[in-house]
N, C-alpha and C positions, 0 to 999 in steps of 0.2 A: 504494500500500500504506500502511496506517496507520503513524504514527510509532512508533519504538521507545519503550520505557518511559523511557529516559534523555532522550529529546527531548521528553517530555511531563510537566513538573513538576506536582506535586499541585494547584497553584493553577489549572491549566488542564485537569486531567484530569477530563472529564465522564464520565457513565455510558456515553454512546455511544462516546466515544474508548476507554474501557477495554474495552468490548465488542469493538471492532475489534481491539485488541491481543490479547485472549484468543482471539478467533477465529483470528487469524494464528498464534498458538502452537499451536492445535489442528491447523490445516491443514498446518503444516510438521512435525508429529509431536513437538512438545515437550510436548504433553499428550495423554494416551491415553484411549480409551474406558473408561468406568467410573471414571476418576480423579475424586476428590472435589475440589471447588473451595471451599476454606475461606475465609470472609470475612476473618478476621484475617490469614491468610497472604497473601491478595491485597492487603490494605491495606498490609502491610509491603513486599511485593514491588514494588508500584507507587507507594508513598507516597501512597495514595489515601484519601479520606474514605469512611466506611462507607456513606453514602447513595449515593455513586458506585458502589461495589462492588455494592450491592444492585440498583441500577438496571441495571448492566451484566449481571448474571445474569438479570434479567427480560428484557432485550433479547435475550440469547442463547437463552433459553428460547423466546421468540416466533419467533426465527429457525430454531428446530428443531435447534440445535447443542448445547444443554444441556438436561438433564432434572432436574426437582426431585422428590425423594422425601419423603413425609411423615415428619417426625421424623428425617430423615437429612441433608437439605441438597441442594446442587446438585452434579451430576456431569456430566462430559463424556458426551454421549449414546453409548450402546452399542446394538447391534442384534442381534436373533436372525437366524438364517440366513434365515428366511422374510421378515423385514423387509428384509434386504439385497436379496434376490431381487425382492421386490415393488417396492422403491424403484428398482432398476435396470431393471425392466420398464417402470416409469413413465417413467424417463429415456429409455429406448429409444424409446418411443412418441412422446414430446415432441420429442426431438432429430431423429429421422428424419422426423417430420412437418414440422418446420421446414426441414430440408434439401430436402424435396420441394416446398416452397412457393417456394423461391428462383427468381426469374425470371432467365433468361439472355438476352443476355449481362449479366454483372454490371458495373455502372458502374466504369470504371478507377480512379476516385478511391477508391471503397469497397474495391476489391480491393487497392489499394496500402496502405490503412490496415490491412487484415488482414495483408498481407505484412509491414508494419512491426512489428506486434505479434509476429509469428513471429520476426523478426530480433532483437527484444528478448528473446524467450524463448530463442533460441539463445545469445545473449551471456550471459544469466544462467546457463544450464546450464554453459557453458564456464568461467564464473567461480565456479561452485559456490556461487552466491548463491541460497539456497532462497527467501528472501522475494521476491526479484526474479523467480524462476521462477514462483512462485504468482501474482504480480501480472500478469506477461506472459501466463501461461496463461489467467487469468480474462479478461483483455482480449481475447485471441484468440477465445475461445469466445463471448463476448458480442457481439463484432463479427460473427462468423460467423453466429450465429443471428438477429441483428438484420437480416441480409440477407433474411429471410423477410418483413419489414415487417408482422409480426403482433405487436403489443405485448403482448397478453394471453398469447400463446404463449411469447414470449421471457421474460416475467416468470415464468411457471410453470417454464420451464427453469432460470432463475437460482435460483429458490427451491429446486427439487429438488437442484441442484448444491450449494447451501449446506448443505442437510441432510446431504449425503453427505461433508462435510468430514472427519469422523473416519474414514470409510471410505477416502477417497482419501489420507489421510496415510500409509497403509501403503506406498504406492508413490512418494511424492514424494521420498524420499531414495534410491531405487533407481536406480543408473546405467543399468541395463538398461531399466527402465521409462521413464526420461527419454529414452533413445535411441529407443525405440519410439514414444513420444509425438511426438518431433520428426519422425520419418518419416511418421507418420500426419497430422500437421499439414500437412506439405508435400504429401502426397497429396491432402488436401482442397483445398489451393490449386490444385494441378494440375487437379483435377476442376472447380473453378470456372472456371479459365481456359479449359478445353476444353469447358465446357458439358456435362459428363458427370454427369447427375443420379444415375444408378445407382451410379457409383463413389463419389460424395459420400455417398450414403445408406449404402452398405456400409461405408465407412470410419468414418462417425459411429457406426454400430452396433458395429463392432469396437473402436473407441476406448474404449468404456465397460467392456469385459470385464476388462482387467488389474486395475483397482482393485477391482472386485467380487470376483474370484477370489482375489486376494492377501489381502484382508481375511478372507474365509471360511477360507482356509488358515492365516493367521497366528493367528487366535483359536480355531482348532480347531472351527469350527462344522460341523454336519452338516445334518440336515433340520429342526432345531427352530425 
């Protein structure tokens, strides 16, 4: 996970590092969809130079996490109901496809790496360390879908997951959502150990739904 602002003095705070810090704040729910990202405020908050702030906002826009509006500035990306459903339909197609490409049996070393990521996720949840939760969760999913051995597909999965940061932030602080996430991660591990492709695909599909539905409910979106 990127360093905290306190660990990154202005003399070392590049645009890329600042983009990582802001992305972290978005995914753990410290910044909300539609929130304006004001250059002067970010310069003061992170003790950063203006050129670093502007570069960070450009990077986040390219990542799909921030949107720029003419004559208004940069905002944490927000979504219409259709955009949420379309994005999650895409994630479903990508992630289930990756799950179906995994060859069994999974090499024990790779399976243990995945299990290690889940142990770190469990420990972070128990410690209520949201930054560590996000780090371990990202590692778990990247290792999981890397088992497909299809780099183009895993890159597309990672890109779509990143765009969904602001959507997923709604559930990252929910104890119930974290409990369910841990259960589903363990079910995925069991499916991999048992060579149960159908269970793996079903669990990957179900795993996407809570963040999608919670976002739609939280922001009161309907069919727009």
